[in-house]
Every structure is written in structure tokens, then in C-alpha cells.
C-alpha positions as CSV (number, residue, x, y, z in Angstrom):
1,M,-40.5,-45.7,26.0
2,G,-43.4,-45.0,23.6
3,R,-43.9,-41.5,25.0
4,I,-40.2,-40.8,25.0
5,D,-39.9,-41.9,21.4
6,I,-42.8,-39.6,20.4
7,I,-41.1,-36.7,22.1
8,G,-37.8,-37.5,20.4
9,N,-39.4,-37.6,17.0
10,K,-41.1,-34.2,17.6
11,V,-37.8,-32.6,18.8
12,F,-36.1,-34.1,15.7
13,F,-38.6,-32.5,13.3
14,L,-38.3,-29.2,15.1
15,Y,-34.6,-29.2,14.7
16,I,-34.9,-30.1,11.0
17,I,-37.2,-27.1,10.5
18,S,-34.9,-24.8,12.5
19,L,-31.9,-26.0,10.5
20,A,-33.7,-25.5,7.2
21,S,-34.6,-21.9,8.2
22,F,-31.0,-20.8,8.5
23,C,-29.1,-23.2,6.3
24,Y,-31.0,-22.4,3.2
25,G,-31.7,-19.0,1.7
26,Q,-32.2,-17.2,-1.5
27,E,-29.1,-15.4,-2.9
28,S,-29.7,-11.9,-4.0
29,I,-28.0,-8.6,-4.6
30,D,-29.6,-5.2,-3.9
31,I,-28.2,-1.8,-4.5
32,S,-29.4,1.5,-3.0
33,V,-28.3,5.1,-2.9
34,R,-28.6,6.8,0.5
35,D,-28.1,10.3,1.9
36,T,-26.4,11.4,5.1
37,Y,-29.5,10.5,7.1
38,G,-29.4,6.9,5.8
39,R,-32.5,7.2,3.7
40,K,-32.9,5.7,0.2
41,I,-32.9,8.5,-2.4
42,T,-33.1,8.9,-6.1
43,Q,-31.7,12.5,-6.3
44,V,-28.3,13.8,-5.2
45,V,-26.7,17.3,-5.3
46,V,-23.9,18.2,-7.6
47,G,-20.5,17.9,-5.9
48,K,-21.9,16.5,-2.6
49,P,-21.0,13.0,-1.5
50,F,-23.5,10.2,-1.3
51,T,-23.2,6.5,-0.3
52,L,-23.9,3.4,-2.4
53,H,-24.9,0.3,-0.5
54,V,-24.4,-3.1,-2.1
55,L,-26.2,-5.7,-0.1
56,L,-25.2,-9.4,-0.6
57,Q,-27.9,-11.7,0.9
58,D,-26.8,-15.3,1.5
59,I,-23.7,-14.8,-0.6
60,D,-20.2,-15.3,0.8
61,G,-18.8,-11.8,0.6
62,S,-15.5,-12.4,2.4
63,N,-13.4,-13.0,-0.7
64,A,-15.9,-11.9,-3.4
65,R,-14.8,-9.8,-6.3
66,V,-17.2,-6.9,-6.8
67,S,-17.4,-4.8,-9.9
68,I,-19.8,-1.9,-10.5
69,E,-20.9,-0.6,-13.9
70,R,-21.8,3.1,-13.9
71,S,-22.2,6.1,-16.2
72,P,-19.1,8.2,-16.8
73,G,-18.9,11.1,-14.5
74,I,-19.5,9.3,-11.2
75,A,-16.5,8.6,-8.9
76,L,-16.8,5.7,-6.5
77,H,-14.5,4.3,-3.9
78,R,-15.1,1.7,-1.2
79,T,-15.2,3.0,2.3
80,S,-16.3,0.0,4.5
81,V,-17.7,-3.5,4.6
82,Q,-20.3,-4.6,7.1
83,M,-21.1,-8.3,7.8
84,R,-24.3,-9.2,9.7
85,S,-26.1,-12.4,10.7
86,I,-29.8,-12.1,11.7
87,N,-31.7,-15.3,12.7
88,G,-29.1,-17.4,10.8
89,R,-29.2,-15.4,7.6
90,A,-25.8,-13.9,6.7
91,S,-25.5,-10.7,4.7
92,T,-22.6,-8.5,3.6
93,T,-22.9,-4.8,2.7
94,Y,-20.2,-3.0,0.7
95,I,-20.5,0.7,1.2
96,Y,-19.1,3.1,-1.4
97,T,-18.7,6.9,-1.3
98,G,-19.6,8.6,-4.6
99,R,-19.8,12.0,-6.1
100,A,-21.1,13.5,-9.4
101,D,-19.8,16.9,-10.5
102,Q,-22.3,17.6,-13.3
103,R,-26.0,17.7,-13.5
104,G,-27.9,15.0,-15.4
105,M,-29.4,11.5,-15.1
106,Y,-26.9,8.7,-14.3
107,V,-27.1,4.9,-14.2
108,L,-25.7,2.8,-11.4
109,G,-25.4,-1.0,-12.0
110,P,-25.6,-3.7,-12.5
111,V,-23.3,-4.8,-9.8
112,T,-21.6,-8.2,-10.5
113,V,-20.2,-10.3,-7.7
114,D,-18.0,-13.4,-8.2
115,D,-17.5,-15.5,-5.0
116,G,-15.3,-18.1,-6.8
117,K,-18.2,-20.5,-7.3
118,Q,-20.9,-18.5,-9.0
119,R,-21.4,-15.1,-10.6
120,Y,-24.3,-12.9,-9.5
121,A,-25.7,-9.7,-10.9
122,S,-27.9,-6.9,-9.4
123,N,-30.5,-4.6,-10.7
124,Q,-29.9,-1.1,-12.2
125,M,-31.0,2.1,-10.7
126,R,-31.1,5.7,-12.0
127,I,-30.1,8.8,-9.9
128,D,-30.8,12.4,-10.8
129,V,-28.0,14.9,-10.1
130,V,-29.5,18.3,-9.4
131,D,-28.2,21.7,-8.3
132,E,-30.2,21.9,-5.1
133,L,-32.3,19.4,-3.1
134,A,-35.0,20.4,-0.7
135,D,-34.4,19.4,2.9
136,T,-37.0,16.8,3.7
137,R,-35.6,16.0,7.2
138,N,-38.5,17.8,9.0
139,K,-41.2,16.7,6.6
140,H,-40.3,13.1,6.9
141,N,-38.8,12.9,10.3
142,E,-40.8,9.8,11.1
143,Y,-38.9,7.1,9.3
144,V,-41.4,4.5,10.5
145,T,-45.0,5.3,9.7
146,L,-48.3,3.6,9.4
147,Q,-51.0,4.7,6.9
148,L,-54.6,3.5,6.6
149,I,-55.7,3.8,3.0
150,P,-59.4,3.3,2.1
151,S,-60.4,2.7,-1.5
152,K,-62.8,5.7,-1.1
153,L,-64.1,8.0,1.6
154,S,-67.8,7.5,0.9
155,A,-69.9,4.3,0.6
156,Y,-73.4,2.9,0.7
157,V,-74.8,0.5,3.3
158,G,-74.0,-3.0,2.2
159,E,-71.2,-1.9,-0.2
160,T,-67.8,-3.7,0.2
161,L,-65.1,-1.1,0.9
162,S,-61.5,-2.2,0.5
163,L,-58.9,-1.1,3.1
164,S,-55.2,-1.3,3.1
165,L,-52.7,-0.6,5.9
166,R,-49.1,0.3,4.9
167,F,-46.2,0.0,7.3
168,Y,-43.3,2.2,6.0
169,Y,-39.8,1.5,7.2
170,P,-36.3,2.6,6.2
171,H,-34.3,-0.7,6.2
172,D,-34.7,-4.4,6.4
173,G,-33.7,-4.6,10.0
174,I,-37.1,-3.3,11.1
175,R,-39.8,-6.0,11.4
176,A,-43.5,-5.7,12.2
177,E,-44.4,-7.9,15.1
178,R,-48.1,-7.4,16.0
179,L,-51.0,-5.4,14.6
180,I,-53.5,-4.0,17.1
181,Q,-56.9,-3.4,15.4
182,P,-59.6,-1.1,16.7
183,S,-63.2,-2.1,16.6
184,I,-65.5,-0.5,14.0
185,P,-69.1,-0.4,15.0
186,H,-71.9,-1.6,12.7
187,S,-69.5,-3.3,10.3
188,I,-68.5,-6.7,9.0
189,Q,-64.8,-7.2,8.3
190,S,-63.1,-9.9,6.3
191,A,-59.9,-11.7,7.2
192,I,-56.7,-9.7,6.7
193,T,-54.4,-10.8,3.9
194,G,-50.7,-10.0,3.6
195,P,-48.2,-8.7,4.1
196,F,-47.4,-7.6,0.5
197,A,-44.0,-5.9,0.0
198,G,-43.6,-2.7,-2.1
199,T,-41.7,0.6,-2.4
200,E,-43.0,4.2,-2.8
201,T,-41.0,7.3,-3.7
202,I,-41.9,10.5,-1.9
203,D,-39.9,13.7,-2.6
204,A,-37.1,11.6,-4.1
205,V,-36.9,9.4,-1.0
206,I,-37.6,5.7,-1.5
207,Y,-39.6,4.1,1.3
208,D,-40.1,0.3,1.7
209,Y,-43.4,-0.8,3.0
210,S,-45.4,-3.9,4.0
211,E,-49.1,-3.8,3.2
212,W,-52.1,-5.6,4.7
213,R,-55.5,-5.7,2.9
214,W,-59.1,-6.5,4.0
215,D,-62.7,-5.5,3.3
216,V,-65.3,-3.9,5.4
217,V,-69.1,-3.7,4.9
218,F,-71.1,-1.1,6.9
219,Q,-74.6,-2.1,8.0
220,K,-75.9,1.3,9.0
221,E,-75.6,4.8,7.7
222,G,-73.6,7.5,9.4
223,V,-70.1,9.0,9.6
224,Y,-67.6,6.5,10.9
225,A,-64.4,7.8,12.4
226,I,-62.1,4.8,12.0
227,P,-59.7,4.8,15.0
228,A,-56.0,4.5,14.7
229,Y,-54.4,1.1,13.9
230,T,-51.2,0.4,15.9
231,M,-48.3,-1.7,14.8
232,E,-45.7,-3.0,17.2
233,Y,-42.2,-3.5,15.6
234,V,-38.7,-4.3,16.6
235,D,-35.4,-2.8,15.1
236,H,-33.2,-5.9,14.6
237,S,-30.5,-3.8,13.0
238,Q,-29.2,-3.1,16.5
239,Q,-28.7,-6.8,17.1
240,Q,-25.3,-7.4,18.6
241,A,-22.9,-9.8,16.8
242,G,-23.1,-12.8,19.0
243,H,-20.7,-15.7,19.2
244,F,-23.4,-18.4,19.3
245,G,-24.7,-18.1,15.7
246,F,-28.4,-18.9,15.5
247,F,-28.8,-18.7,19.3
248,S,-27.4,-15.2,19.5
249,S,-30.8,-13.7,18.8
250,F,-32.1,-15.1,22.2
251,F,-29.6,-13.0,24.1
252,N,-30.4,-9.6,22.5
253,D,-32.8,-7.3,24.4
254,F,-34.9,-5.8,21.7
255,K,-37.2,-3.0,22.6
256,V,-40.7,-3.2,21.2
257,K,-41.8,0.1,19.6
258,Q,-45.2,1.3,18.4
259,V,-46.4,3.4,15.5
260,S,-50.0,4.4,14.9
261,S,-51.9,5.4,11.8
262,P,-53.9,8.7,11.5
263,G,-57.7,8.4,11.9
264,V,-59.9,8.2,8.8
265,S,-63.5,9.3,8.5
266,I,-65.9,7.5,6.1
267,R,-69.4,8.7,5.2
268,V,-71.9,5.8,4.8
269,Q,-75.4,6.4,3.4
270,E,-78.4,4.3,2.6
271,A,-79.2,3.5,-1.0
272,P,-82.5,4.9,-2.3
273,A,-85.6,2.7,-1.6
274,H,-86.8,0.2,-4.2
275,P,-89.7,-2.2,-3.9
276,Q,-88.1,-5.2,-5.7
277,A,-84.4,-4.6,-5.0
278,S,-82.1,-7.2,-3.5
279,K,-79.6,-6.4,-0.7
280,F,-76.6,-6.5,-3.1
281,V,-74.8,-3.1,-3.4
282,G,-71.9,-2.9,-5.8
283,V,-71.1,-3.8,-9.4
284,A,-72.6,-7.0,-11.0
285,H,-71.4,-8.5,-14.3
286,T,-73.4,-11.6,-15.2
287,Y,-76.4,-13.6,-13.9
288,T,-76.7,-17.2,-15.1
289,A,-78.9,-20.2,-14.4
290,S,-78.1,-23.9,-14.7
291,L,-79.5,-27.4,-13.9
292,D,-77.4,-30.3,-12.8
293,H,-79.8,-32.6,-15.0
294,G,-81.9,-31.7,-17.9
295,A,-84.2,-34.7,-17.5
296,T,-85.6,-36.6,-14.5
297,V,-88.6,-38.6,-13.3
298,I,-91.5,-37.7,-11.1
299,G,-90.4,-37.2,-7.5
300,Q,-86.7,-37.2,-8.4
301,P,-85.3,-33.7,-7.5
302,V,-82.8,-31.7,-9.5
303,V,-80.5,-28.9,-8.4
304,L,-81.1,-25.4,-9.9
305,T,-78.2,-23.0,-9.5
306,L,-78.3,-19.2,-10.0
307,E,-74.8,-17.6,-10.2
308,L,-74.1,-13.9,-9.7
309,A,-70.7,-12.7,-10.9
310,S,-69.7,-9.3,-9.4
311,D,-66.8,-7.2,-8.3
312,H,-65.0,-8.3,-5.1
313,H,-67.4,-8.1,-2.2
314,N,-67.9,-9.7,1.2
315,A,-71.6,-8.8,1.8
316,S,-73.8,-11.7,3.0
317,L,-76.6,-12.3,0.5
318,V,-79.8,-14.3,0.7
319,S,-81.3,-16.5,-2.0
320,P,-83.8,-14.6,-4.2
321,M,-87.3,-15.9,-4.7
322,L,-87.8,-17.8,-7.9
323,Q,-90.1,-16.0,-10.2
324,E,-93.1,-17.5,-12.2
325,L,-92.1,-21.1,-11.7
326,P,-94.6,-23.6,-12.9
327,R,-97.0,-25.0,-10.2
328,S,-95.9,-28.5,-11.1
329,L,-92.4,-27.7,-9.9
330,K,-91.9,-27.4,-6.2
331,Y,-88.6,-25.9,-4.9
332,Y,-86.7,-25.4,-1.7
333,E,-83.8,-23.1,-0.9
334,S,-80.6,-25.1,-0.4
335,K,-77.5,-23.0,0.2
336,V,-75.5,-19.9,-0.7
337,E,-71.8,-20.3,-1.6
338,N,-69.1,-17.6,-2.4
339,S,-65.9,-18.1,-4.4
340,D,-63.4,-15.3,-5.0
341,D,-60.4,-15.4,-7.4
342,G,-59.2,-11.9,-6.3
343,H,-60.9,-10.1,-9.2
344,V,-64.5,-11.5,-9.5
345,T,-66.7,-12.9,-6.7
346,R,-69.1,-15.6,-7.7
347,T,-72.2,-16.1,-5.5
348,R,-74.1,-19.4,-6.1
349,F,-77.7,-19.7,-5.0
350,E,-78.7,-23.3,-5.0
351,Y,-82.3,-24.7,-5.0
352,I,-83.8,-28.2,-4.8
353,V,-86.5,-28.5,-7.5
354,Q,-88.9,-31.5,-7.3
355,P,-91.2,-32.2,-10.3
356,L,-94.8,-33.3,-9.5
357,E,-96.1,-33.9,-13.1
358,V,-94.9,-35.4,-16.3
359,G,-94.1,-33.0,-19.2
360,E,-91.7,-30.5,-20.7
361,W,-91.5,-27.6,-18.3
362,E,-89.9,-24.2,-18.7
363,I,-88.1,-22.4,-15.9
364,P,-88.5,-18.8,-17.0
365,A,-85.7,-16.2,-17.0
366,Q,-84.9,-15.0,-13.5
367,S,-84.2,-11.3,-12.8
368,Y,-82.0,-9.7,-10.2
369,T,-82.3,-6.1,-9.2
370,Y,-79.4,-4.4,-7.4
371,F,-78.0,-1.0,-6.7
372,D,-75.1,-0.2,-9.0
373,T,-72.4,2.0,-7.2
374,R,-70.9,3.1,-10.5
375,T,-74.1,4.7,-11.8
376,E,-75.7,5.1,-8.4
377,T,-79.0,3.7,-9.8
378,Y,-80.8,0.4,-9.7
379,E,-80.0,-2.0,-12.4
380,T,-81.7,-5.4,-13.4
381,I,-79.9,-8.3,-15.0
382,Y,-81.6,-11.5,-16.3
383,T,-80.7,-15.2,-16.8
384,A,-81.6,-17.3,-19.8
385,P,-84.7,-19.6,-19.5
386,L,-84.1,-23.3,-18.8
387,Y,-86.1,-26.5,-19.8
388,L,-86.7,-29.6,-17.7
389,T,-88.0,-32.9,-19.1
390,V,-90.0,-35.0,-16.5
391,E,-90.8,-38.7,-17.4
392,P,-93.1,-41.1,-15.6
393,G,-90.7,-44.0,-14.9
394,A,-91.2,-46.4,-11.9
395,Q,-87.7,-45.7,-10.7
396,G,-88.9,-43.3,-8.0
397,A,-91.6,-45.8,-6.7
398,G,-89.0,-48.6,-6.7
399,H,-86.8,-46.5,-4.6
400,F,-89.7,-45.7,-2.3
401,H,-90.5,-49.4,-1.7
402,E,-86.9,-50.3,-1.2
403,S,-86.5,-47.7,1.5
404,S,-89.7,-48.8,3.1
405,N,-88.5,-52.4,3.2
406,N,-85.2,-51.2,4.7
407,Q,-87.1,-49.3,7.3
408,Q,-89.2,-52.4,8.1
409,Q,-86.1,-54.5,8.4
410,S,-84.5,-52.0,10.7
411,D,-87.6,-52.0,12.9
412,N,-87.4,-55.8,13.3
413,Y,-83.7,-55.7,14.1
414,N,-82.5,-57.6,17.2
415,A,-79.0,-57.0,18.4
416,S,-78.8,-60.5,20.0
417,D,-78.8,-62.0,16.5
418,D,-75.3,-60.6,15.7
419,V,-72.1,-62.2,16.8
420,L,-70.0,-59.6,18.5
421,R,-66.4,-59.5,17.4
422,P,-63.5,-57.4,18.5
423,L,-63.3,-54.0,16.9
424,H,-59.7,-54.4,15.8
425,E,-60.6,-57.5,13.8
426,V,-63.8,-56.6,12.1
427,G,-64.9,-53.4,10.4
428,P,-63.1,-50.5,8.8
429,W,-60.6,-50.3,11.7
430,T,-57.0,-51.6,11.1
431,K,-54.2,-51.8,13.6
432,E,-51.6,-49.1,13.1
433,Q,-48.2,-50.5,12.4
434,D,-45.3,-49.5,14.6
435,R,-43.2,-46.9,12.9
436,A,-39.4,-47.3,12.8
437,L,-37.6,-44.9,15.2
438,I,-34.4,-43.1,14.4
439,P,-31.3,-44.3,16.2
440,W,-30.4,-42.4,19.3
441,W,-26.9,-41.7,18.0
442,L,-28.4,-40.0,15.0
443,F,-30.8,-38.1,17.1
444,W,-28.0,-36.7,19.4
445,L,-25.9,-35.9,16.3
446,L,-28.6,-33.8,14.8
447,M,-29.2,-32.0,18.1
448,T,-25.5,-31.0,18.1
449,I,-25.5,-29.6,14.6
450,P,-26.6,-26.1,15.7
451,L,-23.7,-26.1,18.2
452,W,-21.2,-27.1,15.6
453,H,-22.7,-24.4,13.3
454,S,-22.2,-21.8,16.0
455,I,-18.6,-22.9,16.6
456,G,-17.9,-22.6,12.9
457,M,-19.4,-19.1,12.7
458,Y,-17.4,-18.0,15.7
459,S,-14.2,-19.4,14.2
460,F,-15.0,-17.7,10.9
461,R,-15.4,-14.3,12.5
462,R,-12.2,-14.7,14.4
463,W,-10.4,-15.6,11.2
464,M,-11.8,-12.6,9.4
465,Q,-10.7,-10.4,12.3
466,H,-7.2,-11.9,12.2
467,R,-7.0,-11.4,8.4
468,D,-8.1,-7.8,8.7
469,D,-5.5,-7.2,11.4
470,T,-2.8,-8.8,9.2
471,V,-3.7,-6.7,6.2
472,M,-3.7,-3.5,8.3
473,D,-0.2,-4.3,9.7
474,R,1.1,-5.1,6.3
475,R,-0.2,-1.8,4.8
476,A,1.2,0.1,7.8
477,R,4.7,-1.5,7.2
478,Y,4.8,-0.7,3.5
479,A,2.7,2.5,3.5
480,F,5.3,4.6,1.8
481,T,6.1,2.0,-0.7
482,Y,2.4,1.8,-1.7
483,A,2.3,5.6,-1.8
484,R,5.3,5.9,-4.2
485,T,3.8,3.2,-6.4
486,S,0.5,5.1,-6.6
487,L,2.5,8.3,-7.4
488,K,4.1,6.7,-10.4
489,R,0.7,5.6,-11.7
490,V,-0.9,9.0,-11.1
491,S,1.9,10.9,-12.7
492,N,1.2,9.2,-16.0
493,T,-2.6,9.0,-16.2
494,G,-4.0,10.7,-13.1
495,S,-5.1,14.1,-11.9
496,A,-4.3,16.5,-9.0
497,Q,-7.3,15.1,-7.1
498,D,-5.6,11.6,-7.1
499,L,-2.5,13.2,-5.5
500,V,-4.7,14.3,-2.6
501,M,-6.0,10.7,-2.3
502,I,-2.4,9.4,-2.1
503,F,-1.8,11.3,1.1
504,K,-5.2,10.3,2.6
505,Q,-4.5,6.7,1.9
506,L,-0.9,7.1,3.3
507,C,-2.3,8.6,6.6
508,A,-4.9,5.8,6.8
509,D,-2.3,3.1,6.4
510,V,0.2,4.7,8.8
511,W,-2.4,5.4,11.5
512,R,-4.3,2.1,10.9
513,M,-7.6,3.8,10.3
514,P,-10.3,3.5,7.5
515,V,-9.7,5.9,4.7
516,H,-13.2,7.5,5.0
517,E,-12.3,8.6,8.5
518,I,-9.3,10.6,7.3
519,T,-10.2,14.3,7.1
520,E,-8.2,17.4,6.5
521,S,-8.5,18.6,10.1
522,L,-7.3,15.2,11.3
523,I,-4.2,15.3,9.1
524,Q,-3.4,18.9,10.2
525,T,-3.8,18.0,13.9
526,R,-1.6,14.8,13.7
527,L,1.2,16.5,11.7
528,K,1.3,19.5,13.9
529,T,2.3,17.3,16.8
530,S,4.7,15.3,14.7
531,L,6.6,18.0,12.8
532,S,8.7,20.9,13.9
533,P,7.1,24.4,13.6
534,E,9.3,25.2,10.5
535,A,8.5,21.9,8.8
536,Y,4.8,22.3,9.6
537,T,4.7,25.8,8.0
538,E,6.3,24.3,4.9
539,W,3.8,21.5,4.9
540,N,0.9,24.0,5.1
541,Q,2.2,25.8,2.1
542,F,2.6,22.6,0.1
543,W,-0.8,21.3,1.1
544,M,-2.6,24.5,0.1
545,Q,-0.8,24.5,-3.2
546,L,-1.9,20.8,-3.7
547,L,-5.6,21.5,-2.8
548,E,-5.6,24.6,-5.0
549,G,-4.5,22.5,-8.0
550,A,-6.9,19.7,-7.2
551,Y,-10.2,21.5,-6.4
552,T,-10.1,25.0,-8.1
553,K,-10.7,26.0,-11.6
554,R,-7.2,27.3,-12.2
555,L,-5.5,25.9,-15.4
556,Y,-2.4,23.8,-14.9
557,D,-0.2,22.8,-17.8
558,D,1.9,19.5,-18.0
559,V,4.9,21.2,-16.4
560,S,2.9,22.4,-13.4
561,F,1.3,19.0,-12.8
562,K,4.8,17.3,-13.1
563,Q,6.1,19.9,-10.6
564,L,3.2,18.9,-8.2
565,C,4.2,15.3,-8.6
566,N,7.8,16.1,-7.8
567,N,6.8,18.0,-4.7
568,V,4.7,15.1,-3.6
569,A,7.7,12.8,-4.0
570,V,9.8,15.1,-1.9
571,W,7.2,15.2,0.9
572,L,6.9,11.4,0.8
573,D,10.6,11.2,1.5
574,R,10.5,13.8,4.2
575,L,7.4,12.3,5.9
576,S,8.9,8.8,5.9
577,T,11.6,10.0,8.3
578,W,9.1,11.8,10.6
579,L,6.1,9.4,10.8
């Protein structure tokens, strides 16, 4: 039972971790403008449509009220809603089609979302509306790229060179899985840190990227051609909407893809020779010295520390020789430690200094000569002198006799003189108390929580589908009533372009299709099969007159616009008998 209980506890904690991973998230709203290729952009062309994506992360978007603040001159209308669940994290994306008919800089956002419980707000973004936009489809045909970026292309032997690797990707569904690193000869590399998230705009296209960083120190001169780094990634955006919630990801067959970085050449050269130089190559800031005690007795050692503060580096350094130390002070090299706060590296050289004579002794200033990569010359920095007071006291001798007595007692030790006792009763060992186990009914209840969660998510999706079907049927039943109501509103405050949208929305409701799929060619094809040849000819004349009033520069007075509205009302009555 003990082993079963241990396994039960481990499974319980694993379920708690898995539940926490998909039951809790961080709510956020992100907006982005995309072109017809799905790329994030900051520039659009006058009169050409673009799409605005409003991503709700961990926010219930089923009944949320969404409002978008924007500059005057930008027309927006919602075209679709996408709901997705990846690894237990739910997201809703509202997609809007927009257009701007005049050049200039426009502001989109913030987008506010009210889900009935809380109000959320997004960021703002600016878009530049221009007359013409260069086609970057061929220049940036690789949406997923990997770039190796060195801090510079030339270095010295022993100098720390920073490298960063950026993985560019077009959307959040792409995830980096494994980095394949090549070997770089005659070099020492630090541990890789990251990833760090960021964005970069190239030719008005916004690219998201993940960045990894590390350092490399070359030990020999030469020209090093750093081979390509390879990143394996998976596109989770193609994940099928499963009916098993969290466990759906186990049934998706994702294909692992690879992308490689271009090669980079780095020239490494030796620093000029110097008779007293250290092995440090870089940029040093300060060089300080300190003692852990300013006073001691004969034979009692103190710790002397020399600390070198420099730019970030990973080169291994050796302790420098102490210079002009008094003969009454004997020293031994102890250890070398490095600490790095991300900006400054502090290298501590520690020495054990043992005084042999009584007196006031000076530890003179210590110098450190290094090759400065900024000036490409050798520089020397100095510490301040230190003073050590050595007193005669018998403390050291007492310690010596005490240790000798202890040694003598240990030599005369006889194990038979001790009374052996059980280890669990004597000594620093204590018996571990039995921990309380969770009840089995609670264990099985927690194990079934993911199942109930999956059932709930499946029921929620079915309800959403049923609700959408119900709304679609209702709009199809009252399509002409909605169209006539819209006509009354447009005839008072609208424009001829709104009259065109009335017919597009009418066709979308009658044919049970999304409004963004309704095109002029589709309308003509459907009506040609539904109307008689004479009626279809009259419809073409009316439709051309309506498009001419909506999208040309011809001037229409109030009487002409009212006449268009009357013609629209007549055709709504005629189409209601034919469709």
C-alpha cells in the first residue's frame, strides 16, 4: 500500500499541475492589421480593403460586446468570428474588413470588450494609408525565418562575443520546439538564455520573433565560418477542433518543420604581445582590493580579495600574482568567482594571507594590465593600498595546543569504550512521520475533472453551433423585413454605398451565407437562374444605376438619392416574390 499511495500522490500532483495550466490564464486583447496574405502590416493602400484582427485571449467572446475607437475616414464591418482552443487556452478572434479612401495617418483602437463581468481594453495602433505599396511577397516569401545576429563580425582571442538567434514567425500558432546547434571549433560558449519575445517591422510588415542569447569566446585566431543553426517548429494553427478539450491535442498529427539560419563568418585575431599583460580582453571599469579583517594575530590568516568589474564576459581568468607584498606576509591563491547582473561582470580573486611577524604592514596598490577592445591598446588600472595590523596574542598558540590535544585524544580512541545505540534513537537522525494521504474518493474525483471539463467544452460548442443556426434561420425568415428597416434608416442619414450593402446583407440572409462571401458575380449568377430574362435585364439596369451612384464621382442631389431609395424599395418588393 505504501508504494501505491506514493504513486497516487504523484498522479494527484500531476493532475493539479495540468489543471492549473489550462484553467488559469492571463486575459488580454491584441489588435493587428493584416493584408491579403495574412501578414501583419502598418501600411495600407487607399481604397483597398484590409482586415483588422481583434484577438481575445482567455476572455469569453461568445456574448461579448465589442466596440472599436478609430479615426474618422475608416469604414469597418465585422465579417467573421473564429473560436479556438489550443492546449486548454481558449481564444476568440473577431475579424473586421476595413477600408480608407484618403491618404494619411490613422489610429485604430483602443478596442473595448465587455463580457458582462468585466471590461477590457486593448492597445492602440497607427496605420499609414498610401497611394501605392510595394509588393513584398517575393522579398519576404519565407514567413518563418531564423537569423543569427553577432554583436560584431571581428573579435580578439579571449574577447567575449555576444550572439543572438531570432526566430521570426507570422502568428502565435507557430511554436519553436527544438534548437539544433552546430559545433564551433576552438571556442567556449555560455549557456543559452531565452526565449525573449519581440517584434520587428520590415518594409511595413510586422514580424513577431523569439530570441535566444549566449556568448562565445574564441581561443585561437582565424576566420570562423559559423554553420547554420536549425530550429524545429510546429504549426499549431492547423489543430483540428476536437471534442475532448485538453486531450484533443494528443489526437492531432502535427508535422515538424525546420528552418535554418544563414552562415556567418567572424574574423578573430590575436591581441598584440605585451610582457606584463593579463589574459583579460574586453572593457574593464574598476579594480578594487579588500580584507575581511583589518587586524589579526601571528599565524591567523586573513582573506584578501581583488575584484575586477568589467563588461559582460565569460572568459576564464586566472588569479594575478600579488606585487611587492612584504616578506612577513605569506599568501596562497584561494579561488576565482564570477557574478553577472546582466550589465557588469564582477570577477573576485581571493587569496589567503598569513602574517609571520608583528607590526603594521602595508599591502601596496595592485595593478592589472589588460587589452581594451574599445581603444585596441593595453590599459592598466590600480587598486588602493591596504593596511594590516598584526598583534602577538597567544590565541594562535592556544589553538595549536588545543588541536594537538584533540589529535592525541583521537589517537588514543578505542571504539569498544562507546555504547552502541540504534541510529534511529541517537544522533541527528529522526524518524519521519507518516504523512496523511488524500481520500480515494477525492483522488478519483480529481482524476475525472478533465473529463467533465471536456464534456462541458463539447456541450458549449454544440450550443454555440445551435445558436448560430437559430440566428441564421431567423434572419432568413425575416430577411426582407430587416432590409426594409435598414432602407428607412439609410434614406434619412445614409449614402448610396449603404444601399448596396442592404442588398448584400439581404442576399447573405436569404442564402444563409456570411456577408463577406457575397460578391457581385455571385449575386448576378444566382439572380440569373431565379429571374426571367426580362426581369433580369431590368435588374441589371437598376443594379448598374445603383453602383454608379455609390462608387463614381457623379453628383446626386437629394431628389436623385430619394429616387434611388424608391427604386430600392420597389426591387425589394419584387424580389420578395421571386426569392
